[in-house]
N, C-alpha and C positions, 0 to 999 in steps of 0.2 A: 662813376657807374661801372659796376662789375662787368656788364655786358660789353661796354666800350673797351675795357681793359682786355677782355677775352678776344674781342675782334682785333685789337691792336696786336696781340700775340699771334693770332692767326695770320695777319698780314706779314709780320716779321718772319714767321715760319715759312710762309708761302715763298718769300723772296730769298730764303736761305740765310737770314740774319741771325736766327736762333735755332738751336737744335731741339730734340724731343723733350729735353728737360728745361727748355726756355733759357739756355745759357748762350751767350754771344758766341758766334762762329767767327772765323777769320773774315768772312764777308761782312758780318755785323760790326766788327771792329773798324773795318774800312769805311762802312757807311756812317759810323759815329763821327767821323772826321769831316763829313760833308754836311754843310748847314742847310739841308733841304729835306723835304718829305722823303722817307726811306724808299718809296717806290721810284721816285725821281732819281735818287742816289743810286739805286740798283741799275737803272738804265745807263747811268754814267759809267759805272764799273764795267758793265757788259760792253759799252761802246769802246772802251779801251781795248778789251779783248778782241773785238771785231774790227778794230782799227778804223772806227767811224766817230771818234770823240768830237771832232770839230763840228760835225753836223748835229750830233745828238745834244751837245751843249745848247745849241740854238733852240732845238725842239723842247728840251727839258725846261729851259727858261720860259718858253711860250706856254707850256702846260702849267706853269706855276703862277701865272698872272691872268687877269681877265683879257679875253680876246680883244685885240685892238681893232678888229673889223666891226664896224657898227652897221646895224640893220634897223633904222627907224621904222616904226610901224607904217607910217604913211609913205615911205620911200624904199620899201624892201626890194622891188624890182630894179630900181636904179642902183641900189647898193650892190645887189647880186651881180649886175652887169659890170660894175667897176671892179668887183672882187674876182670876176671870172678869169682875169689874167694870171691869178695866182694858183689856179686849180692844177693839181697834179693827179693824173689818172689813177683812180682807185685808192688814194691816200690823202686824208686831211693832214697827216703828220708832215708829209713832204711839201704840202702847200705852205707851211710855215717857212720852209727854206726859201721858196720863191718870193714870199712876202719880205723876208729879211733882206734878200739881195736887192729887191726893188727899192726898199726904203734906204738902204745904204747908197745905192746909185743916185737917188734923187737928193739925198742929203748932201752928197758931194757936189751936185750940179747947181743947187739952189741956195740962196741966202736964207737966213733963219725965218724971216717973215713969209717969204714966198714958199718955203718948204712947209710951214704950218698951213698956209692957205691951200696948197695942193693936197695935203693930207685930208683936210676937211672936205674938199671937193671929191675925194676918192673914198669918203666914208671910213677914214682911218683916224683913230683917236690918238692925238699927239702925246698926251701924258701916259697912256698905256704903252705906246711905243717906247717912250723914255724909260718906263719901269722895266719893260722887257730887256732893253739894252743894258740898263744898270744891273739887273739880276744876272744877265749873261756874263757880264764882266766879273761879277762876284763868283759865279760858278766856275768860270775859267781860272780865276785865281785860286779858288778852293781846290780845284782839280790839280793845279800845278803844285800847291802845297802838299797834296796827297801823293805826289810823284807821278801824276798822270799827264802824259804829253799828247796834245792834239795831233791827229794824223795829217800828213801832207798829201797822201795819195787820195784820188777820187773815191768817194764812198758809193757803194752800190745800194739801191733801194732795199734789196733783200737784207743786207747786213744791218742797215739802219733799223729796219722793222724788227729784226731779231733782238737788237739791243733794247728797243722800246718795249717789246713784248716781255722781256725779262722782268720788268717792273709792273706789268699789267696782266699777270697770269689769270687772275680771277675776273678780268674785265673783258673776257671773250663772250660773245653772244651768238646764239643760233636763232634765226628767224622762225617764228612760229607759223607753220602752214603758209598760207598766202597773205597773211596780215602784214602790217608794218611794225609789229611789235617783236622784240627780241627777248629770249630767255637767257639770263646770265647765271653766274655762279650763285649758290645759296638762295635760289629762287627769285633772284632779282629780275624785274621786267623793265625794259627801257625801249626808247625809240631813237632813231637818228635825228639829230638837230636839223630842222627844215632848211637852214642856211647852207648845209653841207651838200655838195654835188652828189654824194653817195645816197642822199635821201631819196633821190629819184630812181636810183638803180636797185635799191633794196637787195644787197648781196646776201647770200645764204648765211655766211659767217662774217662777223666783224670783231675787231679788237678796238676797244674804246678807251 
């Protein structure tokens, strides 16, 4: 569909992968070596510049799979209470890092069957966790192959968000008046997912 092709070029132009004549830029050539959605790849390249690659690889993998946190219709409150331990103030992106660390610690402490049982009790989907971990390993290897080395220094939230934003420039939204609806780029309208702690805060601006 020609509209989809046009939208694809708009995205590539937005993240600096192509120039005004739709020719690959240096960033575009680097992105071509990363086996992920170009928006996710752009985050990874920016993460290297900001020295936050270790953390952004975890977030990038999380954004590429279905959320492992489950919210069954009849148990939403219980699920939200279990997931509250992962909440990071003002950022669902950082909550992925908290969840990642928690899962790694529990996996180390428990046997396979007990680990699965605990995940179910905490409304966490085992197979999606595995998919997240597998994709993270693939992204880390792809980054290594592209000459990108994860940081050793602690990453600041601001730098993590700068790297993530580089792939989501058109995913910024402004809340419309006193409603819960947001206006995004190209006339898009959206709302914050009810399971997000930010849904109750309704910030004026969001990056999604």
